[in-house]
Every structure is written in structure tokens, then in C-alpha cells.
N, C-alpha and C positions, 0 to 999 in steps of 0.2 A: 458826844453828838448824842441825840437822843433820838431812837426811830419813831414814824408814823403808831406803830402797834404798840409802843413803849406808852406813848401820848392816850392813844383810843385805853388801853387797860388803865392807864389811871384816871382818864375821868369815868370811865364803868365803873370803877372802885368808889368815885365819891360819887356819883348819881346812883348805885346801887346801894350803897351801905356796906359792902364786904366783897372779898377776895372772890368767894366762891359765888354770890350773886354776882358778881362782874363777867366771869366765866362763865356763867350758863348765858350770861345775856350776848357775852361774843363768840360761844360756843367755842372756849377752849375748857385746859381743865385748869382747874386752881392754881397751880404749879407753877403754871405759865405765865400766869397774870401776877402772881407774886413775886415771880425771877424778872418778870418786867417791871416791877415798880422798885425791888432792889439794883436794876441796872439804872434807873432815873435816879436811885437817890446816888449811887456811885458817880454819874457823870457829874 
């Protein structure tokens, strides 16, 4: 099952066009956003 944070990271990445832009948008570091996407792919 995926978390709301993973879904937010996915949506922000799609809308922003990159992990780093999504991270800035979410006020997180890029590695956290990347990890959320990796975990979504695993789930």
C-alpha cells in the first residue's frame, strides 16, 4: 500500500517535471522525493 506522501511526491514530480523541482515544491530534499517514487514503484 502506498502513503499519501508517496502520492504527493508523484503528483508534484509529474507537475514539476523533475525530482528536484518537486522537492522544492514540497519543501523536501530531492533524495526523499526520489525514495518516495522508488517505493511507489516497488508497491
